[in-house]
mmCIF file of the N, C-alpha and C atoms, coordinates in Angstrom:
data_MODEL
# 
_entry.id   MODEL 
# 
loop_
_atom_site.group_PDB 
_atom_site.id 
_atom_site.type_symbol 
_atom_site.label_atom_id 
_atom_site.label_alt_id 
_atom_site.label_comp_id 
_atom_site.label_asym_id 
_atom_site.label_entity_id 
_atom_site.label_seq_id 
_atom_site.pdbx_PDB_ins_code 
_atom_site.Cartn_x 
_atom_site.Cartn_y 
_atom_site.Cartn_z 
_atom_site.occupancy 
_atom_site.B_iso_or_equiv 
_atom_site.pdbx_formal_charge 
_atom_site.auth_seq_id 
_atom_site.auth_comp_id 
_atom_site.auth_asym_id 
_atom_site.auth_atom_id 
_atom_site.pdbx_PDB_model_num 
ATOM 1   N N  . MET A 1 1  ? 20.784  15.233 -8.270  1.00 0.00 ? 1  MET A N  1 
ATOM 2   C CA . MET A 1 1  ? 19.852  15.077 -7.110  1.00 0.00 ? 1  MET A CA 1 
ATOM 3   C C  . MET A 1 1  ? 18.568  14.380 -7.475  1.00 0.00 ? 1  MET A C  1 
ATOM 4   N N  . PRO A 1 2  ? 18.094  13.411 -6.749  1.00 0.00 ? 2  PRO A N  1 
ATOM 5   C CA . PRO A 1 2  ? 17.004  12.697 -7.099  1.00 0.00 ? 2  PRO A CA 1 
ATOM 6   C C  . PRO A 1 2  ? 15.675  13.583 -7.029  1.00 0.00 ? 2  PRO A C  1 
ATOM 7   N N  . LYS A 1 3  ? 14.594  13.156 -7.658  1.00 0.00 ? 3  LYS A N  1 
ATOM 8   C CA . LYS A 1 3  ? 13.330  13.826 -7.634  1.00 0.00 ? 3  LYS A CA 1 
ATOM 9   C C  . LYS A 1 3  ? 12.780  13.699 -6.263  1.00 0.00 ? 3  LYS A C  1 
ATOM 10  N N  . MET A 1 4  ? 11.990  14.739 -5.787  1.00 0.00 ? 4  MET A N  1 
ATOM 11  C CA . MET A 1 4  ? 11.252  14.606 -4.535  1.00 0.00 ? 4  MET A CA 1 
ATOM 12  C C  . MET A 1 4  ? 9.993   13.843 -4.782  1.00 0.00 ? 4  MET A C  1 
ATOM 13  N N  . LYS A 1 5  ? 9.701   12.922 -3.895  1.00 0.00 ? 5  LYS A N  1 
ATOM 14  C CA . LYS A 1 5  ? 8.419   12.238 -4.076  1.00 0.00 ? 5  LYS A CA 1 
ATOM 15  C C  . LYS A 1 5  ? 7.305   12.923 -3.326  1.00 0.00 ? 5  LYS A C  1 
ATOM 16  N N  . THR A 1 6  ? 6.077   12.969 -4.003  1.00 0.00 ? 6  THR A N  1 
ATOM 17  C CA . THR A 1 6  ? 4.923   13.462 -3.293  1.00 0.00 ? 6  THR A CA 1 
ATOM 18  C C  . THR A 1 6  ? 4.406   12.451 -2.220  1.00 0.00 ? 6  THR A C  1 
ATOM 19  N N  . LYS A 1 7  ? 3.774   12.917 -1.224  1.00 0.00 ? 7  LYS A N  1 
ATOM 20  C CA . LYS A 1 7  ? 3.200   12.075 -0.256  1.00 0.00 ? 7  LYS A CA 1 
ATOM 21  C C  . LYS A 1 7  ? 1.935   11.416 -0.892  1.00 0.00 ? 7  LYS A C  1 
ATOM 22  N N  . SER A 1 8  ? 1.795   10.097 -0.974  1.00 0.00 ? 8  SER A N  1 
ATOM 23  C CA . SER A 1 8  ? 0.640   9.429  -1.669  1.00 0.00 ? 8  SER A CA 1 
ATOM 24  C C  . SER A 1 8  ? -0.663  9.845  -0.958  1.00 0.00 ? 8  SER A C  1 
ATOM 25  N N  . SER A 1 9  ? -0.628  9.910  0.398   1.00 0.00 ? 9  SER A N  1 
ATOM 26  C CA . SER A 1 9  ? -1.901  10.234 1.018   1.00 0.00 ? 9  SER A CA 1 
ATOM 27  C C  . SER A 1 9  ? -2.342  11.635 0.762   1.00 0.00 ? 9  SER A C  1 
ATOM 28  N N  . ALA A 1 10 ? -1.525  12.576 0.559   1.00 0.00 ? 10 ALA A N  1 
ATOM 29  C CA . ALA A 1 10 ? -1.912  14.006 0.235   1.00 0.00 ? 10 ALA A CA 1 
ATOM 30  C C  . ALA A 1 10 ? -2.304  14.033 -1.229  1.00 0.00 ? 10 ALA A C  1 
ATOM 31  N N  . LYS A 1 11 ? -1.685  13.228 -2.134  1.00 0.00 ? 11 LYS A N  1 
ATOM 32  C CA . LYS A 1 11 ? -2.030  13.187 -3.491  1.00 0.00 ? 11 LYS A CA 1 
ATOM 33  C C  . LYS A 1 11 ? -3.563  12.819 -3.696  1.00 0.00 ? 11 LYS A C  1 
ATOM 34  N N  . LYS A 1 12 ? -3.976  11.917 -2.803  1.00 0.00 ? 12 LYS A N  1 
ATOM 35  C CA . LYS A 1 12 ? -5.275  11.309 -2.924  1.00 0.00 ? 12 LYS A CA 1 
ATOM 36  C C  . LYS A 1 12 ? -6.298  12.315 -2.275  1.00 0.00 ? 12 LYS A C  1 
ATOM 37  N N  . ARG A 1 13 ? -5.905  13.104 -1.338  1.00 0.00 ? 13 ARG A N  1 
ATOM 38  C CA . ARG A 1 13 ? -6.950  13.896 -0.593  1.00 0.00 ? 13 ARG A CA 1 
ATOM 39  C C  . ARG A 1 13 ? -7.144  15.337 -1.082  1.00 0.00 ? 13 ARG A C  1 
ATOM 40  N N  . PHE A 1 14 ? -6.142  15.877 -1.806  1.00 0.00 ? 14 PHE A N  1 
ATOM 41  C CA . PHE A 1 14 ? -6.191  17.315 -2.199  1.00 0.00 ? 14 PHE A CA 1 
ATOM 42  C C  . PHE A 1 14 ? -6.071  17.445 -3.736  1.00 0.00 ? 14 PHE A C  1 
ATOM 43  N N  . LYS A 1 15 ? -6.859  18.473 -4.196  1.00 0.00 ? 15 LYS A N  1 
ATOM 44  C CA . LYS A 1 15 ? -6.777  18.878 -5.632  1.00 0.00 ? 15 LYS A CA 1 
ATOM 45  C C  . LYS A 1 15 ? -6.487  20.315 -5.764  1.00 0.00 ? 15 LYS A C  1 
ATOM 46  N N  . LEU A 1 16 ? -5.733  20.712 -6.755  1.00 0.00 ? 16 LEU A N  1 
ATOM 47  C CA . LEU A 1 16 ? -5.448  22.124 -6.939  1.00 0.00 ? 16 LEU A CA 1 
ATOM 48  C C  . LEU A 1 16 ? -6.472  22.727 -7.876  1.00 0.00 ? 16 LEU A C  1 
ATOM 49  N N  . THR A 1 17 ? -6.930  24.040 -7.423  1.00 0.00 ? 17 THR A N  1 
ATOM 50  C CA . THR A 1 17 ? -7.896  24.735 -8.277  1.00 0.00 ? 17 THR A CA 1 
ATOM 51  C C  . THR A 1 17 ? -7.095  25.551 -9.375  1.00 0.00 ? 17 THR A C  1 
ATOM 52  N N  . GLY A 1 18 ? -7.757  26.099 -10.255 1.00 0.00 ? 18 GLY A N  1 
ATOM 53  C CA . GLY A 1 18 ? -7.159  26.855 -11.315 1.00 0.00 ? 18 GLY A CA 1 
ATOM 54  C C  . GLY A 1 18 ? -6.406  28.150 -10.794 1.00 0.00 ? 18 GLY A C  1 
ATOM 55  N N  . SER A 1 19 ? -6.833  28.697 -9.692  1.00 0.00 ? 19 SER A N  1 
ATOM 56  C CA . SER A 1 19 ? -6.238  29.864 -9.145  1.00 0.00 ? 19 SER A CA 1 
ATOM 57  C C  . SER A 1 19 ? -5.096  29.520 -8.153  1.00 0.00 ? 19 SER A C  1 
ATOM 58  N N  . GLY A 1 20 ? -4.764  28.238 -7.973  1.00 0.00 ? 20 GLY A N  1 
ATOM 59  C CA . GLY A 1 20 ? -3.713  27.816 -7.176  1.00 0.00 ? 20 GLY A CA 1 
ATOM 60  C C  . GLY A 1 20 ? -4.081  27.535 -5.667  1.00 0.00 ? 20 GLY A C  1 
ATOM 61  N N  . LYS A 1 21 ? -5.347  27.631 -5.405  1.00 0.00 ? 21 LYS A N  1 
ATOM 62  C CA . LYS A 1 21 ? -5.861  27.198 -4.018  1.00 0.00 ? 21 LYS A CA 1 
ATOM 63  C C  . LYS A 1 21 ? -5.951  25.663 -3.943  1.00 0.00 ? 21 LYS A C  1 
ATOM 64  N N  . ILE A 1 22 ? -6.090  25.230 -2.814  1.00 0.00 ? 22 ILE A N  1 
ATOM 65  C CA . ILE A 1 22 ? -6.107  23.719 -2.658  1.00 0.00 ? 22 ILE A CA 1 
ATOM 66  C C  . ILE A 1 22 ? -7.550  23.307 -2.069  1.00 0.00 ? 22 ILE A C  1 
ATOM 67  N N  . LYS A 1 23 ? -8.216  22.422 -2.823  1.00 0.00 ? 23 LYS A N  1 
ATOM 68  C CA . LYS A 1 23 ? -9.496  21.893 -2.461  1.00 0.00 ? 23 LYS A CA 1 
ATOM 69  C C  . LYS A 1 23 ? -9.309  20.698 -1.550  1.00 0.00 ? 23 LYS A C  1 
ATOM 70  N N  . ARG A 1 24 ? -10.341 20.514 -0.559  1.00 0.00 ? 24 ARG A N  1 
ATOM 71  C CA . ARG A 1 24 ? -10.389 19.388 0.299   1.00 0.00 ? 24 ARG A CA 1 
ATOM 72  C C  . ARG A 1 24 ? -11.815 18.935 0.507   1.00 0.00 ? 24 ARG A C  1 
ATOM 73  N N  . LYS A 1 25 ? -11.990 17.677 1.002   1.00 0.00 ? 25 LYS A N  1 
ATOM 74  C CA . LYS A 1 25 ? -13.307 17.287 1.290   1.00 0.00 ? 25 LYS A CA 1 
ATOM 75  C C  . LYS A 1 25 ? -13.527 17.445 2.839   1.00 0.00 ? 25 LYS A C  1 
ATOM 76  N N  . HIS A 1 26 ? -14.713 17.456 3.282   1.00 0.00 ? 26 HIS A N  1 
ATOM 77  C CA . HIS A 1 26 ? -15.043 17.537 4.677   1.00 0.00 ? 26 HIS A CA 1 
ATOM 78  C C  . HIS A 1 26 ? -14.796 16.140 5.364   1.00 0.00 ? 26 HIS A C  1 
ATOM 79  N N  . ALA A 1 27 ? -14.470 16.079 6.540   1.00 0.00 ? 27 ALA A N  1 
ATOM 80  C CA . ALA A 1 27 ? -14.314 14.915 7.369   1.00 0.00 ? 27 ALA A CA 1 
ATOM 81  C C  . ALA A 1 27 ? -15.696 14.548 7.955   1.00 0.00 ? 27 ALA A C  1 
ATOM 82  N N  . PHE A 1 28 ? -15.794 13.300 8.578   1.00 0.00 ? 28 PHE A N  1 
ATOM 83  C CA . PHE A 1 28 ? -16.960 12.909 9.217   1.00 0.00 ? 28 PHE A CA 1 
ATOM 84  C C  . PHE A 1 28 ? -18.118 12.536 8.286   1.00 0.00 ? 28 PHE A C  1 
ATOM 85  N N  . LYS A 1 29 ? -17.875 12.017 7.107   1.00 0.00 ? 29 LYS A N  1 
ATOM 86  C CA . LYS A 1 29 ? -18.838 11.746 6.135   1.00 0.00 ? 29 LYS A CA 1 
ATOM 87  C C  . LYS A 1 29 ? -18.781 10.281 5.691   1.00 0.00 ? 29 LYS A C  1 
ATOM 88  N N  . SER A 1 30 ? -18.017 9.464  6.326   1.00 0.00 ? 30 SER A N  1 
ATOM 89  C CA . SER A 1 30 ? -17.744 8.103  5.867   1.00 0.00 ? 30 SER A CA 1 
ATOM 90  C C  . SER A 1 30 ? -18.503 6.986  6.575   1.00 0.00 ? 30 SER A C  1 
ATOM 91  N N  . HIS A 1 31 ? -18.759 7.130  7.880   1.00 0.00 ? 31 HIS A N  1 
ATOM 92  C CA . HIS A 1 31 ? -19.444 6.110  8.636   1.00 0.00 ? 31 HIS A CA 1 
ATOM 93  C C  . HIS A 1 31 ? -20.111 6.695  9.830   1.00 0.00 ? 31 HIS A C  1 
ATOM 94  N N  . ILE A 1 32 ? -20.913 5.876  10.507  1.00 0.00 ? 32 ILE A N  1 
ATOM 95  C CA . ILE A 1 32 ? -21.775 6.301  11.674  1.00 0.00 ? 32 ILE A CA 1 
ATOM 96  C C  . ILE A 1 32 ? -22.612 7.499  11.209  1.00 0.00 ? 32 ILE A C  1 
ATOM 97  N N  . LEU A 1 33 ? -23.304 7.294  10.149  1.00 0.00 ? 33 LEU A N  1 
ATOM 98  C CA . LEU A 1 33 ? -24.158 8.359  9.627   1.00 0.00 ? 33 LEU A CA 1 
ATOM 99  C C  . LEU A 1 33 ? -25.528 8.450  10.113  1.00 0.00 ? 33 LEU A C  1 
ATOM 100 N N  . THR A 1 34 ? -26.023 7.362  10.856  1.00 0.00 ? 34 THR A N  1 
ATOM 101 C CA . THR A 1 34 ? -27.405 7.363  11.176  1.00 0.00 ? 34 THR A CA 1 
ATOM 102 C C  . THR A 1 34 ? -27.704 8.367  12.320  1.00 0.00 ? 34 THR A C  1 
ATOM 103 N N  . LYS A 1 35 ? -26.752 8.644  13.095  1.00 0.00 ? 35 LYS A N  1 
ATOM 104 C CA . LYS A 1 35 ? -27.047 9.631  14.217  1.00 0.00 ? 35 LYS A CA 1 
ATOM 105 C C  . LYS A 1 35 ? -26.806 11.147 13.723  1.00 0.00 ? 35 LYS A C  1 
ATOM 106 N N  . LYS A 1 36 ? -26.313 11.334 12.557  1.00 0.00 ? 36 LYS A N  1 
ATOM 107 C CA . LYS A 1 36 ? -26.111 12.659 12.066  1.00 0.00 ? 36 LYS A CA 1 
ATOM 108 C C  . LYS A 1 36 ? -27.332 13.134 11.269  1.00 0.00 ? 36 LYS A C  1 
ATOM 109 N N  . SER A 1 37 ? -27.683 14.360 11.436  1.00 0.00 ? 37 SER A N  1 
ATOM 110 C CA . SER A 1 37 ? -28.909 14.856 10.742  1.00 0.00 ? 37 SER A CA 1 
ATOM 111 C C  . SER A 1 37 ? -28.675 14.934 9.200   1.00 0.00 ? 37 SER A C  1 
ATOM 112 N N  . THR A 1 38 ? -29.758 14.974 8.420   1.00 0.00 ? 38 THR A N  1 
ATOM 113 C CA . THR A 1 38 ? -29.657 14.935 7.055   1.00 0.00 ? 38 THR A CA 1 
ATOM 114 C C  . THR A 1 38 ? -29.008 16.310 6.599   1.00 0.00 ? 38 THR A C  1 
ATOM 115 N N  . LYS A 1 39 ? -29.368 17.303 7.240   1.00 0.00 ? 39 LYS A N  1 
ATOM 116 C CA . LYS A 1 39 ? -28.806 18.683 6.934   1.00 0.00 ? 39 LYS A CA 1 
ATOM 117 C C  . LYS A 1 39 ? -27.294 18.731 7.073   1.00 0.00 ? 39 LYS A C  1 
ATOM 118 N N  . ARG A 1 40 ? -26.860 18.153 8.221   1.00 0.00 ? 40 ARG A N  1 
ATOM 119 C CA . ARG A 1 40 ? -25.462 18.017 8.548   1.00 0.00 ? 40 ARG A CA 1 
ATOM 120 C C  . ARG A 1 40 ? -24.705 17.246 7.490   1.00 0.00 ? 40 ARG A C  1 
ATOM 121 N N  . LYS A 1 41 ? -25.215 16.000 7.075   1.00 0.00 ? 41 LYS A N  1 
ATOM 122 C CA . LYS A 1 41 ? -24.639 15.179 6.052   1.00 0.00 ? 41 LYS A CA 1 
ATOM 123 C C  . LYS A 1 41 ? -24.600 15.901 4.740   1.00 0.00 ? 41 LYS A C  1 
ATOM 124 N N  . ARG A 1 42 ? -25.631 16.673 4.416   1.00 0.00 ? 42 ARG A N  1 
ATOM 125 C CA . ARG A 1 42 ? -25.699 17.420 3.165   1.00 0.00 ? 42 ARG A CA 1 
ATOM 126 C C  . ARG A 1 42 ? -24.674 18.442 3.113   1.00 0.00 ? 42 ARG A C  1 
ATOM 127 N N  . ALA A 1 43 ? -24.420 19.094 4.235   1.00 0.00 ? 43 ALA A N  1 
ATOM 128 C CA . ALA A 1 43 ? -23.369 20.253 4.334   1.00 0.00 ? 43 ALA A CA 1 
ATOM 129 C C  . ALA A 1 43 ? -22.038 19.723 4.185   1.00 0.00 ? 43 ALA A C  1 
ATOM 130 N N  . LEU A 1 44 ? -21.751 18.395 4.726   1.00 0.00 ? 44 LEU A N  1 
ATOM 131 C CA . LEU A 1 44 ? -20.491 17.817 4.585   1.00 0.00 ? 44 LEU A CA 1 
ATOM 132 C C  . LEU A 1 44 ? -20.150 17.272 3.203   1.00 0.00 ? 44 LEU A C  1 
ATOM 133 N N  . THR A 1 45 ? -21.168 17.180 2.337   1.00 0.00 ? 45 THR A N  1 
ATOM 134 C CA . THR A 1 45 ? -20.986 16.629 0.952   1.00 0.00 ? 45 THR A CA 1 
ATOM 135 C C  . THR A 1 45 ? -20.137 17.548 0.165   1.00 0.00 ? 45 THR A C  1 
ATOM 136 N N  . HIS A 1 46 ? -20.241 18.911 0.316   1.00 0.00 ? 46 HIS A N  1 
ATOM 137 C CA . HIS A 1 46 ? -19.619 19.826 -0.576  1.00 0.00 ? 46 HIS A CA 1 
ATOM 138 C C  . HIS A 1 46 ? -18.173 19.985 -0.152  1.00 0.00 ? 46 HIS A C  1 
ATOM 139 N N  . SER A 1 47 ? -17.298 20.178 -1.231  1.00 0.00 ? 47 SER A N  1 
ATOM 140 C CA . SER A 1 47 ? -15.894 20.394 -0.934  1.00 0.00 ? 47 SER A CA 1 
ATOM 141 C C  . SER A 1 47 ? -15.661 21.774 -0.550  1.00 0.00 ? 47 SER A C  1 
ATOM 142 N N  . THR A 1 48 ? -14.546 21.975 0.094   1.00 0.00 ? 48 THR A N  1 
ATOM 143 C CA . THR A 1 48 ? -14.217 23.336 0.525   1.00 0.00 ? 48 THR A CA 1 
ATOM 144 C C  . THR A 1 48 ? -12.673 23.578 0.308   1.00 0.00 ? 48 THR A C  1 
ATOM 145 N N  . LEU A 1 49 ? -12.189 24.789 0.715   1.00 0.00 ? 49 LEU A N  1 
ATOM 146 C CA . LEU A 1 49 ? -10.745 25.108 0.520   1.00 0.00 ? 49 LEU A CA 1 
ATOM 147 C C  . LEU A 1 49 ? -10.061 24.844 1.772   1.00 0.00 ? 49 LEU A C  1 
ATOM 148 N N  . VAL A 1 50 ? -8.735  24.608 1.632   1.00 0.00 ? 50 VAL A N  1 
ATOM 149 C CA . VAL A 1 50 ? -7.751  24.365 2.727   1.00 0.00 ? 50 VAL A CA 1 
ATOM 150 C C  . VAL A 1 50 ? -7.543  25.846 3.379   1.00 0.00 ? 50 VAL A C  1 
ATOM 151 N N  . HIS A 1 51 ? -7.409  25.891 4.637   1.00 0.00 ? 51 HIS A N  1 
ATOM 152 C CA . HIS A 1 51 ? -7.178  27.165 5.390   1.00 0.00 ? 51 HIS A CA 1 
ATOM 153 C C  . HIS A 1 51 ? -5.806  27.652 4.995   1.00 0.00 ? 51 HIS A C  1 
ATOM 154 N N  . LYS A 1 52 ? -5.573  28.900 5.001   1.00 0.00 ? 52 LYS A N  1 
ATOM 155 C CA . LYS A 1 52 ? -4.258  29.414 4.531   1.00 0.00 ? 52 LYS A CA 1 
ATOM 156 C C  . LYS A 1 52 ? -3.155  29.038 5.489   1.00 0.00 ? 52 LYS A C  1 
ATOM 157 N N  . SER A 1 53 ? -3.432  28.760 6.745   1.00 0.00 ? 53 SER A N  1 
ATOM 158 C CA . SER A 1 53 ? -2.365  28.344 7.675   1.00 0.00 ? 53 SER A CA 1 
ATOM 159 C C  . SER A 1 53 ? -1.855  26.985 7.424   1.00 0.00 ? 53 SER A C  1 
ATOM 160 N N  . ASP A 1 54 ? -2.635  26.173 6.661   1.00 0.00 ? 54 ASP A N  1 
ATOM 161 C CA . ASP A 1 54 ? -2.212  24.795 6.280   1.00 0.00 ? 54 ASP A CA 1 
ATOM 162 C C  . ASP A 1 54 ? -1.661  24.642 4.957   1.00 0.00 ? 54 ASP A C  1 
ATOM 163 N N  . MET A 1 55 ? -1.835  25.746 4.149   1.00 0.00 ? 55 MET A N  1 
ATOM 164 C CA . MET A 1 55 ? -1.320  25.722 2.797   1.00 0.00 ? 55 MET A CA 1 
ATOM 165 C C  . MET A 1 55 ? 0.099   25.304 2.538   1.00 0.00 ? 55 MET A C  1 
ATOM 166 N N  . ASN A 1 56 ? 1.011   25.891 3.285   1.00 0.00 ? 56 ASN A N  1 
ATOM 167 C CA . ASN A 1 56 ? 2.384   25.619 3.101   1.00 0.00 ? 56 ASN A CA 1 
ATOM 168 C C  . ASN A 1 56 ? 2.740   24.146 3.361   1.00 0.00 ? 56 ASN A C  1 
ATOM 169 N N  . SER A 1 57 ? 2.206   23.550 4.413   1.00 0.00 ? 57 SER A N  1 
ATOM 170 C CA . SER A 1 57 ? 2.555   22.174 4.674   1.00 0.00 ? 57 SER A CA 1 
ATOM 171 C C  . SER A 1 57 ? 1.968   21.216 3.638   1.00 0.00 ? 57 SER A C  1 
ATOM 172 N N  . ILE A 1 58 ? 0.783   21.521 3.131   1.00 0.00 ? 58 ILE A N  1 
ATOM 173 C CA . ILE A 1 58 ? 0.204   20.621 2.020   1.00 0.00 ? 58 ILE A CA 1 
ATOM 174 C C  . ILE A 1 58 ? 0.964   20.876 0.706   1.00 0.00 ? 58 ILE A C  1 
ATOM 175 N N  . LYS A 1 59 ? 1.380   22.081 0.443   1.00 0.00 ? 59 LYS A N  1 
ATOM 176 C CA . LYS A 1 59 ? 2.085   22.278 -0.808  1.00 0.00 ? 59 LYS A CA 1 
ATOM 177 C C  . LYS A 1 59 ? 3.413   21.524 -0.695  1.00 0.00 ? 59 LYS A C  1 
ATOM 178 N N  . GLU A 1 60 ? 4.016   21.468 0.406   1.00 0.00 ? 60 GLU A N  1 
ATOM 179 C CA . GLU A 1 60 ? 5.227   20.701 0.695   1.00 0.00 ? 60 GLU A CA 1 
ATOM 180 C C  . GLU A 1 60 ? 5.097   19.182 0.448   1.00 0.00 ? 60 GLU A C  1 
ATOM 181 N N  . GLN A 1 61 ? 3.999   18.722 0.891   1.00 0.00 ? 61 GLN A N  1 
ATOM 182 C CA . GLN A 1 61 ? 3.648   17.390 0.715   1.00 0.00 ? 61 GLN A CA 1 
ATOM 183 C C  . GLN A 1 61 ? 3.368   16.948 -0.743  1.00 0.00 ? 61 GLN A C  1 
ATOM 184 N N  . LEU A 1 62 ? 2.801   17.900 -1.541  1.00 0.00 ? 62 LEU A N  1 
ATOM 185 C CA . LEU A 1 62 ? 2.490   17.723 -2.914  1.00 0.00 ? 62 LEU A CA 1 
ATOM 186 C C  . LEU A 1 62 ? 3.633   18.103 -3.728  1.00 0.00 ? 62 LEU A C  1 
ATOM 187 N N  . VAL A 1 63 ? 4.678   18.671 -3.150  1.00 0.00 ? 63 VAL A N  1 
ATOM 188 C CA . VAL A 1 63 ? 5.982   19.111 -3.851  1.00 0.00 ? 63 VAL A CA 1 
ATOM 189 C C  . VAL A 1 63 ? 5.627   20.158 -4.801  1.00 0.00 ? 63 VAL A C  1 
ATOM 190 N N  . LEU A 1 64 ? 4.859   21.247 -4.423  1.00 0.00 ? 64 LEU A N  1 
ATOM 191 C CA . LEU A 1 64 ? 4.466   22.351 -5.233  1.00 0.00 ? 64 LEU A CA 1 
ATOM 192 C C  . LEU A 1 64 ? 5.316   23.457 -5.016  1.00 0.00 ? 64 LEU A C  1 
ATOM 193 N N  . LYS A 1 65 ? 6.139   23.553 -3.989  1.00 0.00 ? 65 LYS A N  1 
ATOM 194 C CA . LYS A 1 65 ? 6.935   24.570 -3.697  1.00 0.00 ? 65 LYS A CA 1 
ATOM 195 C C  . LYS A 1 65 ? 8.322   24.655 -4.401  1.00 0.00 ? 65 LYS A C  1 
# 
């Protein structure tokens, strides 16, 4: 049986932490930044974890299951 390919888009967007959780970046930080407050942009800079309800689908895309 052939190997399962990972989704290239998911590969670029998510990283695995040491404990097995999945890290992601915040959306809305790429353009149209002039109307957003500095506080809001600074908050969007930090990465966060994927919600547990989305974990299974992302793991499937990254072929971790």
